[in-house]
C-alpha positions as CSV (number, residue, x, y, z in Angstrom):
1,M,2.8,25.1,3.1
2,S,5.9,22.9,3.3
3,P,5.5,19.1,3.0
4,A,5.3,17.1,6.2
5,F,7.9,14.4,6.5
6,E,6.6,11.5,8.6
7,I,6.9,7.8,8.8
8,C,4.8,5.8,6.2
9,T,2.5,3.4,8.0
10,V,3.0,0.8,5.3
11,C,6.7,0.7,4.6
12,E,7.9,2.6,7.7
13,V,10.2,4.9,5.7
14,R,10.5,8.6,6.5
15,A,9.1,10.4,3.5
16,N,6.7,13.1,2.4
17,V,3.5,11.4,3.5
18,E,-0.2,12.2,3.1
19,L,-3.5,10.6,4.2
20,R,-4.4,8.6,1.1
21,Y,-7.0,5.8,0.8
22,G,-7.5,6.0,4.6
23,A,-3.9,5.7,5.8
24,V,-0.9,7.9,6.1
25,C,1.5,6.6,3.4
26,C,4.3,7.6,1.1
27,N,3.9,8.1,-2.7
28,A,5.4,4.7,-3.5
29,C,2.9,2.8,-1.4
30,R,0.0,5.0,-2.6
31,I,0.8,4.2,-6.2
32,F,1.4,0.5,-5.5
33,F,-2.0,0.3,-3.7
34,Y,-3.8,2.2,-6.5
35,R,-2.4,0.0,-9.2
36,N,-3.1,-3.2,-7.4
37,F,-6.6,-2.9,-6.0
38,R,-7.8,-2.6,-9.6
39,S,-5.7,-5.5,-10.9
40,L,-7.5,-8.7,-12.0
41,D,-4.5,-10.9,-12.0
42,F,-3.3,-10.1,-8.5
43,P,-1.5,-13.1,-6.7
44,S,-3.7,-14.8,-4.1
45,E,-0.8,-15.9,-1.9
46,C,2.8,-15.1,-1.0
47,Q,5.3,-15.9,-3.7
48,T,8.2,-16.3,-1.3
49,P,6.8,-17.8,1.9
50,G,8.8,-16.9,5.0
51,Q,11.1,-14.4,3.2
52,C,8.8,-11.3,3.0
53,H,10.0,-9.6,6.2
54,D,12.2,-6.8,5.0
55,N,10.3,-3.6,4.2
56,W,11.6,-3.3,0.6
57,K,11.7,-7.0,-0.3
58,W,8.1,-7.9,-0.1
59,C,6.3,-9.8,-2.8
60,E,3.2,-8.1,-4.2
61,Y,0.8,-10.1,-2.1
62,C,2.6,-9.2,1.2
63,H,3.0,-5.5,0.3
64,F,-0.8,-5.3,-0.5
65,K,-1.6,-7.1,2.7
66,K,0.5,-4.6,4.6
67,C,-1.3,-1.7,2.9
68,V,-4.7,-3.1,4.0
69,S,-3.5,-3.8,7.6
70,A,-2.3,-0.1,7.7
71,G,-5.9,1.0,7.0
72,M,-5.8,1.6,3.2
73,R,-9.1,1.0,1.5
74,P,-10.1,1.5,-2.2
75,P,-12.3,4.5,-2.8
76,L,-16.1,3.8,-2.7
77,K,-16.6,5.3,-6.2
78,Y,-14.5,2.5,-7.6
79,F,-17.0,-0.1,-6.5
80,L,-20.0,2.0,-7.6
81,E,-18.6,2.2,-11.2
82,R,-18.2,-1.5,-11.6
């Protein structure tokens, strides 16, 4: 089966995307989300207010917020293990 090239719902880049964490996303956004939903020192607000509008120039907070608005959710087993 050949990989499906579609548009990532988070960063809007054409890539090999899959349904991960509840949203169709590329590998870069999937890995970013995975690393950051577990992070304890994640920023609580935008580090560059008013400048996080370009798809590849987001701060961590705005990129994570975009992941959540695209429908990405942490796996339930993560919360059950805590």
